[in-house]
C-alpha positions in Angstrom: 0.3 -0.6 -0.1 1.5 3.4 -1.4 1.7 6.2 1.3 -0.4 9.2 0.5 1.3 11.9 -1.2 -0.4 15.8 -0.4 0.5 18.2 -3.3 2.6 20.3 -1.2 4.6 17.7 -0.6 5.2 16.9 -4.2 6.2 20.5 -4.7 8.6 20.8 -2.5 10.5 17.2 -3.7 10.5 19.2 -7.0 11.9 22.9 -6.3 14.7 20.8 -4.2 15.4 18.3 -7.0 16.2 21.7 -8.8 18.0 23.1 -6.7 20.6 20.0 -5.9 21.3 16.5 -8.1 21.5 13.8 -5.7 21.5 11.2 -9.2 25.1 9.8 -9.0 23.3 8.2 -5.7 22.0 5.1 -5.0 18.3 4.7 -4.7 18.3 4.1 0.0 21.1 7.1 0.4 19.4 9.4 -2.6 15.6 8.3 -0.7 17.5 9.2 2.9 19.0 12.0 1.8 16.2 13.6 0.3 14.2 13.4 3.3 16.9 14.9 5.3 16.9 17.8 2.7 13.7 18.2 3.1 13.0 18.1 6.5 15.2 21.0 7.1 15.8 23.0 4.0 19.3 22.1 4.5 21.3 21.7 1.1 24.7 21.2 2.9 23.5 17.9 4.1 24.0 16.8 0.0 28.0 16.9 0.9 27.8 16.3 5.0 26.0 12.6 5.2 27.8 10.1 5.4 25.6 6.8 3.1 26.5 3.5 2.2 24.4 1.8 -0.1 24.5 -1.0 1.7 24.2 -0.6 5.4 21.2 1.2 3.9 20.0 -1.8 2.4 20.8 -4.0 5.7 18.6 -1.6 8.0 16.1 -1.5 5.4 15.4 -5.1 5.6 15.8 -5.5 9.5 12.7 -2.3 9.9 11.0 -4.9 7.2 11.3 -8.0 9.1 10.3 -6.1 12.8 13.6 -5.6 13.7 13.4 -3.7 17.2 14.0 0.4 16.7 15.3 2.3 19.5 15.1 6.5 19.9 17.6 8.2 22.5 14.9 11.3 23.2 11.5 11.3 23.0 11.2 14.0 19.7 12.8 11.5 17.4 10.1 8.7 18.6 7.8 11.3 18.2 8.8 11.7 14.6 8.3 7.9 14.0 4.6 7.5 13.3 4.2 4.2 11.6 6.6 1.8 14.2 6.2 1.2 17.4 9.8 3.1 19.0 11.2 1.6 22.3 13.2 4.8 24.2 13.8 4.7 27.7 15.0 8.2 28.8 12.4 8.5 31.0 11.9 5.3 32.3 12.6 5.0 35.9 15.4 2.5 35.8 17.2 5.3 33.7 16.6 8.0 36.3 18.3 5.7 38.9 21.4 5.0 36.5 22.0 8.8 35.3 22.2 9.6 38.6 24.3 6.5 40.0 26.5 6.8 37.5 26.9 10.3 36.7 25.9 9.5 32.9 23.0 11.8 31.1 19.7 10.1 31.6 20.1 9.7 26.7 23.2 7.5 28.1 22.1 6.1 30.8 18.6 5.0 28.3 20.6 3.4 25.8 22.8 1.3 28.8 19.4 0.7 29.9 18.0 -0.9 26.2 21.0 -2.1 25.6 20.1 -4.8 28.1 16.4 -5.4 26.9 17.1 -5.6 23.0 19.3 -8.1 21.2 21.5 -7.6 18.5 19.8 -6.2 14.7 17.8 -3.5 16.6 18.1 -0.5 14.3 19.0 2.6 16.3 18.4 6.5 16.1 19.8 9.0 18.3 19.0 12.8 17.0 19.3 14.4 19.9 22.5 13.0 22.7 26.1 12.6 21.5 26.6 11.1 25.0 23.4 8.2 23.6 25.7 7.5 20.6 29.7 7.3 22.7 27.4 4.7 25.1 26.0 2.6 22.1 29.6 2.8 20.5 31.0 1.2 23.9 27.9 -1.1 24.5 29.3 -3.9 21.8 25.8 -4.0 20.7 25.7 -5.9 17.2 23.0 -3.4 15.6 21.4 -3.7 12.4 21.6 -0.1 11.6 22.6 3.0 13.4 21.5 6.4 12.3 23.5 8.4 14.2 22.5 12.2 13.6 23.4 14.1 17.1 23.3 18.0 17.3 25.1 20.4 19.3 28.9 22.1 20.3 30.0 19.2 22.8 30.6 15.7 21.2 28.1 15.5 18.4 31.4 16.3 15.8 32.9 14.0 17.9 30.4 10.9 18.3 30.0 10.7 14.6 33.1 10.4 13.6 33.7 7.7 16.0 30.9 6.0 14.6 31.8 5.9 11.0 35.5 4.5 13.0 33.7 1.5 14.8 32.6 0.0 11.3 28.8 -0.6 12.3 26.5 0.0 9.6 25.8 3.5 10.1 24.1 6.1 8.9 25.1 9.8 9.4 26.5 13.3 8.7 30.2 15.0 8.9 30.1 18.0 11.3 27.7 19.3 14.5 24.7 19.5 12.4 22.0 16.5 13.3 18.9 16.5 15.7 15.4 15.4 16.1 13.6 16.1 13.2 17.0 15.2 10.8 17.5 11.7 12.4 13.6 10.6 12.1 13.0 11.6 8.4 16.5 10.0 8.0 14.6 7.0 10.3 11.7 7.8 8.1 12.6 8.0 3.9 13.6 3.8 5.2 10.3 3.1 6.5 8.9 4.9 3.7 11.0 4.0 0.6 9.2 1.9 -1.7 5.6 3.5 -0.5 5.6 7.1 -1.6 3.8 7.5 -5.3 4.4 11.0 -7.0 7.8 11.6 -5.4 
């Protein structure tokens, strides 16, 4: 069943494609880049996104098969409306762990999540570099990591570490990112092949 596209969204994509050529990208990479640029109105993502078609295919197939989906914050989870998303940032265990271990709540939430979901999950970070660092140090075996945290402290470094880890990932270079961008990137995979008229 295809997703219904509003005329405004179709026109937005037409304008986007007239401003930036992404035809050199593989189909999943292009879908992600277009949706991120559409969500942010920021053409710099055409150059700064780090896209690997094989990693995106692995994440896409994991999502199709019902793999768990974990987000660092509720704003990321709220942007993903077609699938259940697990977010542990407000879990009581997370609050206790954050206080006891001196972690941010997002990092503590990912530590709790690592004990709840097994290998093959899809992890989405749109806010907290600390959550991404926590995931990278956890030994988790993700199907895909969408690592797009934003900020002046740790965002660039966490993304560079993600790329260097060799884990299947979708990320970008630099400080930009955010919840809307991360959920848009993930939605591009969820919507792939279902958007008639785009």
